[in-house]
C-alpha positions as CSV (number, residue, x, y, z in Angstrom):
1,M,0.0,0.0,0.0
2,E,2.7,2.4,1.0
3,N,4.6,1.6,-2.2
4,N,1.5,2.4,-4.3
5,K,1.0,5.7,-2.5
6,N,4.6,6.7,-3.1
7,A,4.3,5.7,-6.8
8,E,1.2,7.8,-7.1
9,S,2.7,10.8,-5.4
10,G,5.8,10.5,-7.7
11,E,3.5,10.4,-10.8
12,S,1.6,13.5,-9.5
13,L,4.9,15.4,-9.1
14,V,6.0,14.5,-12.6
15,D,2.6,15.6,-14.0
16,D,2.9,18.9,-12.1
17,N,6.4,19.6,-13.4
18,A,5.3,18.8,-16.9
19,R,2.3,21.1,-16.7
20,S,4.5,23.9,-15.3
21,S,7.0,23.6,-18.0
22,S,4.3,23.5,-20.7
23,E,2.7,26.6,-19.1
24,F,6.1,28.4,-19.2
25,A,6.6,27.4,-22.8
26,Q,3.1,28.8,-23.7
27,I,3.9,32.0,-21.8
28,G,7.2,32.4,-23.7
29,A,5.5,31.7,-27.0
30,V,2.8,34.3,-26.2
31,N,5.5,36.9,-25.3
32,Q,7.5,36.1,-28.4
33,N,4.3,36.4,-30.5
34,D,3.5,39.7,-28.7
35,N,7.0,41.0,-29.6
36,L,6.5,39.9,-33.2
37,L,3.2,41.6,-33.3
38,D,4.6,44.8,-31.8
39,M,7.4,44.8,-34.4
40,R,5.0,44.1,-37.2
41,F,2.7,46.8,-35.9
42,L,5.5,49.4,-35.8
43,F,6.6,48.4,-39.3
44,V,3.1,48.7,-40.6
45,E,2.8,52.1,-38.9
46,I,6.0,53.3,-40.6
47,K,4.8,51.9,-43.9
48,K,1.5,53.7,-43.6
49,K,3.0,57.0,-42.7
50,W,5.9,57.0,-45.1
51,W,4.8,60.5,-46.3
52,L,5.7,61.9,-42.9
53,I,9.2,60.6,-43.2
54,L,9.4,62.1,-46.7
55,I,8.3,65.5,-45.4
56,F,11.1,65.5,-42.8
57,I,13.7,64.3,-45.4
58,L,12.7,67.1,-47.7
59,F,12.9,69.6,-44.8
60,G,16.4,68.4,-43.9
61,G,17.4,68.5,-47.6
62,G,16.1,72.1,-47.8
63,L,18.3,73.0,-44.8
64,G,21.3,71.4,-46.5
65,V,20.6,73.1,-49.8
66,R,20.4,76.4,-48.0
67,D,23.7,75.8,-46.2
68,L,25.3,74.8,-49.6
69,H,24.1,78.1,-51.1
70,N,25.2,80.2,-48.2
71,F,28.7,78.5,-48.0
72,Q,31.4,81.1,-48.4
73,G,34.6,79.5,-49.7
74,S,38.0,80.8,-48.9
75,Y,41.3,81.1,-50.7
76,V,44.2,78.9,-49.6
77,A,47.8,80.2,-49.6
78,K,50.3,77.3,-49.6
79,M,54.0,76.6,-49.4
80,V,56.1,73.4,-49.2
81,V,59.2,73.2,-47.0
82,S,61.7,70.6,-45.9
83,P,62.6,70.9,-42.2
84,I,66.3,71.0,-41.4
85,V,67.3,68.3,-39.0
86,S,70.1,69.5,-36.8
87,E,73.0,67.2,-36.3
88,I,73.2,66.3,-32.6
89,D,76.0,64.2,-31.1
90,T,74.3,61.5,-29.2
91,S,77.4,59.4,-28.6
92,G,78.8,61.8,-25.9
93,N,81.8,62.9,-27.9
94,G,84.3,61.3,-25.6
95,G,86.1,63.6,-23.3
96,N,84.4,66.7,-24.3
97,S,81.1,65.7,-22.8
98,I,82.8,64.6,-19.5
99,V,84.8,67.8,-19.2
100,G,81.7,69.8,-20.1
101,A,79.8,68.2,-17.3
102,L,82.7,68.8,-14.9
103,V,82.9,72.5,-15.7
104,G,79.1,72.9,-15.5
105,L,78.5,73.3,-19.2
106,N,75.9,71.5,-21.3
107,L,75.6,72.7,-24.9
108,G,73.2,70.2,-26.3
109,S,71.0,67.2,-25.7
110,S,69.9,64.2,-27.8
111,T,66.2,65.1,-26.9
112,E,66.5,68.6,-28.4
113,V,63.4,69.7,-30.3
114,S,63.8,70.6,-33.9
115,K,63.7,74.2,-35.0
116,F,60.7,73.6,-37.2
117,D,58.8,72.1,-34.3
118,R,59.6,75.2,-32.3
119,L,58.4,77.4,-35.2
120,V,55.1,75.6,-35.4
121,F,54.6,75.9,-31.6
122,M,55.6,79.5,-31.6
123,T,52.9,80.6,-34.1
124,S,50.2,79.9,-31.5
125,S,52.0,81.6,-28.6
126,Q,51.1,85.0,-27.1
127,V,54.7,86.1,-27.2
128,F,54.7,85.8,-31.0
129,A,51.3,87.4,-31.2
130,K,52.6,90.4,-29.3
131,I,55.6,90.7,-31.6
132,L,53.4,90.6,-34.7
133,D,51.0,93.1,-33.2
134,D,53.8,95.5,-32.2
135,K,55.3,95.3,-35.8
136,H,52.2,95.0,-37.9
137,Q,49.2,96.1,-35.7
138,L,47.3,92.9,-36.2
139,M,44.9,93.6,-33.3
140,E,43.6,96.6,-35.2
141,R,43.7,94.8,-38.5
142,F,41.5,91.8,-37.3
143,Y,39.5,93.4,-34.5
144,G,39.5,97.1,-35.4
145,S,35.8,97.2,-36.2
146,Q,35.0,96.3,-32.6
147,Y,37.1,99.2,-31.2
148,D,35.8,102.6,-30.4
149,K,38.6,105.1,-30.9
150,E,36.8,107.9,-29.2
151,T,36.2,106.1,-25.9
152,Q,39.3,103.9,-26.3
153,T,37.2,100.9,-25.4
154,W,36.1,97.7,-27.1
155,M,32.4,97.7,-28.2
156,R,30.3,94.8,-26.9
157,P,28.0,93.3,-29.6
158,G,24.3,93.9,-29.0
159,G,21.0,92.7,-30.3
160,Q,18.4,90.2,-29.0
161,R,20.0,87.2,-30.6
162,F,23.3,88.0,-29.1
163,E,21.8,88.5,-25.6
164,I,19.9,85.2,-25.9
165,Q,23.1,83.3,-26.9
166,E,24.9,84.9,-24.0
167,K,22.3,83.8,-21.5
168,I,22.4,80.2,-22.9
169,N,26.2,80.2,-22.6
170,E,26.0,81.5,-19.1
171,Y,23.5,78.8,-18.1
172,F,25.6,76.0,-19.5
173,N,28.9,77.5,-18.3
174,F,30.2,78.2,-21.8
175,K,32.5,81.1,-22.6
176,L,31.0,84.5,-22.5
177,W,32.0,87.5,-24.6
178,T,35.1,89.3,-23.6
179,A,37.1,92.1,-25.2
180,P,39.6,90.8,-27.8
181,S,43.1,90.3,-26.4
182,L,46.5,88.8,-27.4
183,E,45.2,85.4,-26.4
184,D,42.5,85.7,-29.1
185,L,45.0,86.9,-31.6
186,A,47.4,84.0,-30.8
187,G,44.5,81.5,-31.1
188,Y,43.5,83.0,-34.5
189,I,47.1,82.8,-35.8
190,G,47.7,79.3,-34.5
191,G,44.4,78.1,-35.9
192,A,44.9,79.7,-39.3
193,F,48.5,78.5,-39.7
194,K,48.2,74.8,-40.7
195,V,51.1,72.3,-41.1
196,E,50.5,68.9,-42.7
197,D,52.8,66.0,-43.6
198,I,53.1,65.2,-47.3
199,T,52.7,61.4,-47.4
200,G,55.7,59.5,-48.5
201,T,58.1,62.5,-48.3
202,P,59.9,64.4,-45.6
203,F,58.3,67.6,-46.7
204,K,55.6,69.7,-44.9
205,K,52.8,71.6,-46.5
206,I,52.0,74.9,-44.8
207,S,48.7,76.6,-45.6
208,L,46.5,79.5,-44.5
209,R,42.9,80.2,-45.5
210,H,41.3,83.6,-46.0
211,G,38.4,85.1,-47.9
212,N,40.8,87.5,-49.7
213,P,43.5,85.8,-51.8
214,D,46.0,88.7,-51.3
215,E,45.4,88.7,-47.5
216,A,45.9,84.9,-47.4
217,L,49.3,85.1,-49.2
218,E,50.4,88.1,-47.2
219,L,49.5,86.5,-43.9
220,L,51.3,83.3,-44.8
221,E,54.5,85.0,-45.7
222,L,54.2,87.3,-42.7
223,I,53.7,84.5,-40.1
224,Y,56.3,82.2,-41.6
225,G,58.9,84.9,-42.1
226,E,58.5,86.5,-38.6
227,S,58.5,83.2,-36.8
228,E,61.6,82.0,-38.7
229,A,63.4,85.3,-37.9
230,L,62.4,85.0,-34.2
231,I,63.8,81.5,-34.0
232,K,67.1,82.7,-35.5
233,Q,67.3,85.6,-33.2
234,N,66.7,83.4,-30.1
235,D,69.3,81.0,-31.3
236,E,71.8,83.8,-31.9
237,D,71.2,85.2,-28.4
238,E,71.6,81.8,-26.9
239,Q,74.8,81.1,-28.8
240,E,76.2,84.5,-27.7
241,K,75.5,83.6,-24.0
242,K,77.1,80.2,-24.5
243,R,80.2,81.8,-26.1
244,Q,80.6,84.3,-23.3
245,F,80.2,81.6,-20.7
246,I,82.8,79.3,-22.3
247,E,85.3,82.2,-22.6
248,Q,84.8,83.1,-19.0
249,R,85.3,79.5,-17.8
250,Y,88.5,79.3,-20.0
251,L,89.9,82.3,-18.2
252,E,89.1,80.9,-14.8
253,T,90.4,77.4,-15.4
254,S,94.0,76.5,-14.8
255,I,93.8,72.8,-15.7
256,L,95.3,72.1,-19.1
257,D,92.9,69.3,-20.0
258,F,90.0,71.5,-19.1
259,K,91.4,74.4,-21.1
260,Q,91.9,72.2,-24.2
261,A,88.3,70.9,-23.9
262,L,87.0,74.5,-23.6
263,V,89.0,75.4,-26.7
264,D,87.3,72.6,-28.6
265,M,83.9,73.8,-27.4
266,M,84.7,77.3,-28.6
267,A,85.6,75.9,-32.0
268,N,82.3,74.0,-32.1
269,Q,80.4,77.1,-31.0
270,A,82.1,79.2,-33.7
271,R,81.1,76.6,-36.3
272,D,77.5,76.7,-35.1
273,E,77.4,80.4,-35.3
274,M,78.8,80.3,-38.9
275,T,76.2,77.8,-40.1
276,S,73.3,79.7,-38.5
277,H,74.0,82.9,-40.4
278,R,70.8,85.0,-41.0
279,D,71.1,84.6,-44.8
280,L,71.2,80.8,-44.6
281,P,68.1,78.7,-44.0
282,S,68.3,77.2,-40.5
283,V,64.6,76.2,-39.8
284,A,63.5,74.7,-43.2
285,R,64.4,74.8,-46.8
286,I,61.6,76.2,-49.0
287,I,60.8,73.6,-51.7
288,E,57.8,75.5,-53.2
289,P,57.5,79.2,-52.5
290,P,54.2,80.6,-51.2
291,Y,51.4,80.9,-53.7
292,V,47.5,81.2,-53.7
293,S,45.4,78.6,-55.4
294,K,42.9,80.0,-57.8
295,Y,40.2,77.6,-56.5
296,K,38.2,78.4,-53.5
297,T,37.4,75.8,-50.8
298,E,34.3,73.7,-51.5
299,P,31.7,72.6,-48.9
300,N,31.7,69.0,-47.7
301,L,28.7,67.5,-49.5
302,A,28.3,64.6,-47.2
303,R,28.3,66.7,-44.0
304,T,26.4,69.7,-45.4
305,L,23.7,67.8,-47.3
306,G,23.9,64.2,-46.2
307,V,23.7,64.8,-42.5
308,P,20.5,66.9,-42.7
309,L,18.9,64.3,-45.0
310,M,19.6,61.4,-42.7
311,G,18.7,63.5,-39.6
312,G,15.3,64.4,-41.2
313,G,14.6,60.7,-42.0
314,G,15.6,59.6,-38.5
315,L,13.4,62.3,-36.9
316,G,10.4,61.2,-39.1
317,I,10.8,57.6,-38.1
318,A,11.2,58.5,-34.4
319,L,8.0,60.6,-34.5
320,I,6.0,57.7,-36.1
321,L,7.3,55.2,-33.5
322,L,6.4,57.6,-30.7
323,M,2.9,58.1,-32.0
324,A,2.5,54.3,-32.4
325,L,3.7,53.6,-28.9
326,V,1.2,56.2,-27.5
327,R,-1.6,54.5,-29.3
328,L,-0.6,51.1,-27.9
329,D,-0.6,52.4,-24.4
């Protein structure tokens, strides 16, 4: 009797488990069918309201065409140069480096930055911007329309649109309007002066864009010429200080080996001064002189027209899906 009861209870447990698994399977199938129905429903909604997507695509395309029409191309002044790589003694040069360290003199390093890299960095510095402004009055040239000569102050832009933009910038902690300064001039010069590698060659292409072709060429020659002259002047000043320091140490030193090492250093210094003469290229050799292309820059078709078109289509689909979900709820 007990065995029969146990067998019956076991069979009932098996039946319960089978029913539970079948119920779960049915629930899963129902959920899967619901998902398929939802996806089909959304697809049908998109298919039914295709005209709404078309409207948004046309609207985005209209914005893109407007931007293409309003695009103002600029002229590009270009030049090609070959940076001069300075010969640096990385082997230590035997006794000279040891003696130089003993007398407290270090004339070079294997990690020295090239003069061309210094030139590129200098074009975006405020020191260089101040030199250009002192010589060529670039602040007045670029920002003169914002300066009131009678009151000797910078004029703050006005208008409702400007004030709204300022409030938006203030709310989101963006930059607010400030009077133009050397920092702005340095940012403009550094951003306009572009340097690119020419693939497969050691050459560099330097370019500058401007709406006026004469201005573009003039600014390119001005920035490159002044930055190169400043690099040369800094190097000459440094060489002069090194030469004076070596001569002073030579007069103060009584050890013959040290004196001989200092004489060799003075000879090397004299050689460097000769090779860095103002009339010789020391930063880069000009491969192709500055010129202005006759062709203006063109708008990026994929970005100017393609992005609004895809954005319009995506916005239309999102609106249809939102309306469908609201109806389902």
